[in-house]
C-alpha positions in Angstrom: 211.0 156.4 57.5 209.4 154.4 60.2 207.8 155.3 63.5 208.5 154.3 67.1 206.2 154.7 70.1 207.9 155.7 73.4 206.9 157.1 76.8 207.3 160.7 77.8 210.9 160.1 78.9 211.7 158.5 75.5 211.7 155.0 77.1 210.5 151.7 75.8 206.7 151.3 76.1 206.2 147.6 76.8 209.8 146.3 77.3 211.4 146.1 80.7 214.6 144.8 82.3 217.4 144.1 79.9 215.1 144.8 76.9 214.4 148.4 78.0 215.9 151.2 76.0 215.8 155.0 75.7 215.3 156.5 72.3 216.6 160.0 72.3 216.6 162.0 69.0 220.0 161.8 67.4 220.9 158.4 68.9 221.3 155.0 67.3 219.9 152.1 69.3 220.8 148.4 68.8 218.6 145.5 69.7 219.9 142.7 71.9 221.1 139.6 70.1 218.7 136.7 69.8 215.7 139.0 69.6 213.6 140.0 66.5 214.8 143.5 66.9 213.3 146.8 67.8 209.6 147.1 67.2 208.5 150.1 65.0 205.7 150.8 62.6 205.8 151.1 58.8 203.5 154.1 58.6 202.4 157.1 60.6 198.8 155.8 60.4 199.8 152.5 62.0 201.8 154.3 64.7 198.9 156.8 65.4 196.4 153.9 65.7 198.6 152.2 68.3 199.3 155.4 70.2 195.7 156.4 70.2 194.7 153.1 71.8 197.5 153.2 74.4 196.8 156.8 75.4 198.1 160.4 75.4 201.1 159.7 77.6 203.1 158.3 74.7 205.1 160.0 71.9 205.7 159.1 68.3 209.3 159.3 67.0 210.4 159.3 63.4 213.1 156.7 63.0 215.2 155.1 60.3 215.5 151.3 60.4 219.0 150.0 59.7 219.3 146.6 58.1 216.7 144.1 57.0 213.1 144.6 58.1 211.5 141.6 59.8 207.7 141.5 59.7 206.6 139.3 62.7 203.2 137.7 62.8 203.5 137.3 66.6 205.4 139.2 69.2 206.1 138.5 72.9 205.4 141.3 75.2 205.5 142.3 78.8 201.8 142.4 79.6 200.1 145.1 81.6 196.6 144.3 82.8 195.1 147.2 80.8 196.7 145.9 77.6 195.2 142.4 77.8 192.2 143.8 75.8 194.5 144.8 73.0 196.9 141.9 72.9 195.0 138.7 72.2 196.9 136.0 73.9 197.7 133.3 71.3 200.0 131.1 73.2 201.3 130.7 76.7 204.0 128.1 77.4 206.1 127.2 80.4 209.8 126.7 79.8 211.5 124.5 82.5 208.8 125.5 84.9 210.7 128.8 85.6 208.7 131.4 83.7 205.9 131.9 81.2 206.2 133.6 77.8 203.1 135.1 76.2 202.8 135.8 72.5 200.3 138.0 70.8 199.4 139.0 67.3 201.7 141.8 66.1 199.9 145.1 65.8 199.1 146.1 62.2 202.2 147.6 60.5 204.7 146.2 62.9 208.3 145.8 61.6 211.4 145.0 63.6 215.0 146.1 62.9 218.2 145.1 64.6 219.2 148.8 64.8 217.4 152.1 64.4 218.5 155.7 64.1 216.2 158.1 66.0 215.6 161.1 63.8 213.2 163.4 65.7 209.9 163.5 67.6 206.9 163.6 65.3 204.9 166.7 65.9 201.3 166.8 64.5 200.5 169.8 62.3 198.0 171.1 64.8 200.7 171.4 67.5 203.1 173.0 65.0 200.4 175.6 64.2 199.9 176.3 67.9 203.5 177.4 68.2 203.2 180.1 65.5 
């Protein structure tokens, strides 16, 4: 099992445009061709660390990676000003003078899959106990 960080509406956190996806429990989501795949975390600890840094507005989903796992050293990401602290810019290149691509160190525990099956939302034990 792996873990995916999403927003409150089950949407991609740092992807936009054609790379944006929704990750509803019970669905299978495929990455676009010519990408590393869908970014998830190997362990719950890795996912919690990332979520804790990003803020309470995000959810953790339990997912199952389908296919071969790719462990990137760098990722390219849609920067938000507040995230520049977290993502250390490693490289910035201009292609044909049309746009810039920024790459950053992949967060600890990052793996990418071409396809994932969304199992369920992770609910911390404390929240489960509140419901009893």
